[in-house]
Kinemage of the C-alpha trace (Angstrom):
@kinemage 1
@onewidth
@group {chain A} dominant
@subgroup {mainchain}
@vectorlist {calphas} color= white
{ca met a 1} P -25.517 58.252 -221.006
{ca ser a 2} L -27.873 60.995 -222.113
{ca arg a 3} L -27.452 62.871 -225.441
{ca tyr a 4} L -29.638 65.900 -226.562
{ca thr a 5} L -29.271 67.921 -229.797
{ca val a 6} L -28.966 71.602 -229.177
{ca thr a 7} L -27.589 74.644 -231.195
{ca val a 8} L -24.345 76.082 -230.102
{ca arg a 9} L -23.545 79.702 -231.415
{ca thr a 10} L -20.493 81.896 -231.531
{ca asp a 11} L -20.525 85.459 -233.019
{ca glu a 12} L -19.195 83.808 -236.347
{ca glu a 13} L -21.046 80.471 -236.672
{ca ala a 14} L -23.578 77.971 -235.492
{ca asp a 15} L -23.840 74.107 -235.016
{ca glu a 16} L -27.476 73.194 -235.029
{ca asn a 17} L -26.482 69.551 -234.335
{ca ala a 18} L -24.435 70.029 -231.245
{ca val a 19} L -24.686 67.519 -228.470
{ca ile a 20} L -25.105 68.014 -224.681
{ca gly a 21} L -25.559 65.394 -222.186
{ca tyr a 22} L -24.423 63.454 -219.109
{ca asp a 23} L -21.683 60.734 -218.870
{ca pro a 24} L -22.394 58.450 -215.690
{ca pro a 25} L -18.952 56.733 -215.839
{ca leu a 26} L -17.179 60.243 -215.670
{ca arg a 27} L -19.896 61.878 -213.572
{ca thr a 28} L -19.859 64.981 -215.805
{ca phe a 29} L -21.935 66.737 -218.187
{ca phe a 30} L -20.459 67.134 -221.714
{ca leu a 31} L -20.957 69.385 -224.810
{ca gln a 32} L -19.740 68.693 -228.275
{ca ala a 33} L -20.103 71.051 -231.301
{ca phe a 34} L -18.406 72.011 -234.609
{ca pro a 35} L -17.024 68.745 -235.841
{ca asp a 36} L -14.300 68.714 -238.402
{ca glu a 37} L -15.684 67.231 -241.609
{ca glu a 38} L -12.526 65.280 -242.337
{ca thr a 39} L -11.391 64.227 -238.927
{ca asp a 40} L -14.672 64.272 -236.888
{ca glu a 41} L -12.584 66.017 -234.037
{ca tyr a 42} L -14.826 68.570 -232.268
{ca ala a 43} L -13.736 72.164 -232.154
{ca leu a 44} L -15.630 72.399 -228.933
{ca trp a 45} L -15.543 69.351 -226.579
{ca phe a 46} L -16.168 70.164 -222.912
{ca gly a 47} L -16.788 67.264 -220.189
{ca thr a 48} L -13.999 64.814 -221.032
{ca leu a 49} L -12.546 64.488 -217.645
{ca leu a 50} L -13.865 62.970 -214.332
{ca glu a 51} L -16.199 65.136 -212.549
{ca gln a 52} L -15.163 68.105 -214.752
{ca his a 53} L -18.658 69.645 -214.938
{ca pro a 54} L -20.721 68.189 -212.167
{ca ser a 55} L -23.699 70.465 -212.994
{ca leu a 56} L -25.625 71.671 -216.050
{ca glu a 57} L -25.009 75.180 -214.892
{ca ser a 58} L -21.220 74.579 -214.823
{ca ile a 59} L -21.015 73.435 -218.351
{ca ile a 60} L -23.135 76.177 -219.725
{ca glu a 61} L -21.170 78.738 -217.885
{ca ser a 62} L -17.762 77.296 -219.301
{ca ala a 63} L -19.264 77.508 -222.693
{ca arg a 64} L -20.169 81.083 -222.344
{ca arg a 65} L -16.635 81.964 -221.036
{ca phe a 66} L -15.266 80.596 -224.166
{ca gly a 67} L -17.696 82.483 -226.238
{ca tyr a 68} L -20.270 79.925 -226.956
{ca gln a 69} L -24.056 80.270 -226.594
{ca val a 70} L -26.109 76.990 -225.969
{ca glu a 71} L -29.679 77.343 -227.461
{ca gly a 72} L -32.663 74.973 -227.711
{ca leu a 73} L -32.202 73.120 -224.416
{ca thr a 74} L -35.643 71.865 -223.474
{ca gln a 75} L -37.206 71.701 -220.041
{ca asp a 76} L -37.649 67.905 -220.429
{ca ala a 77} L -33.941 67.353 -221.249
{ca ile a 78} L -32.787 69.689 -218.305
{ca ile a 79} L -35.134 67.589 -216.002
{ca ala a 80} L -33.754 64.247 -217.479
{ca met a 81} L -30.133 65.279 -217.349
{ca thr a 82} L -30.405 66.516 -213.972
{ca lys a 83} L -32.089 63.401 -212.700
{ca glu a 84} L -29.345 61.336 -214.327
{ca ala a 85} L -26.685 63.332 -212.686
{ca gly a 86} L -28.407 62.974 -209.295
{ca thr a 87} L -28.229 59.068 -209.605
{ca pro a 88} L -25.180 57.820 -207.751
{ca thr a 89} L -22.576 56.124 -209.894
{ca pro a 90} L -19.964 53.940 -208.387
{ca pro a 91} L -16.341 54.240 -209.056
{ca ser a 92} L -15.425 52.848 -212.460
{ca leu a 93} L -12.753 50.035 -212.877
{ca gly a 94} L -10.249 52.641 -213.886
{ca glu a 95} L -10.839 54.792 -210.768
{ca arg a 96} L -10.580 51.685 -208.641
{ca leu a 97} L -7.172 50.754 -210.291
{ca gly a 98} L -5.891 54.330 -210.023
{ca leu a 99} L -5.844 54.978 -213.744
{ca val a 100} L -8.616 57.642 -213.789
{ca arg a 101} L -8.421 60.527 -211.525
């Protein structure tokens, strides 16, 4: 699983320690930002479902639709995540047992 630090902004606030990456078992890109200091729950957490965001473009666009801007994504990170996403991942045990869809 890849993890890269980026900045996520809204009109009101910014999280300079947001995380974007690719989760091979779920075959999705994910984005986490704005953690609650008491609970560690994220106000923004995309990419929690199987194949929810199969491309980097789809997760960036989803973030934009909800008013979030992703900044600081380097070319090296983009290439690494795209390469990771292009590597075939076999179905997980949960998928094979019908527990994950």
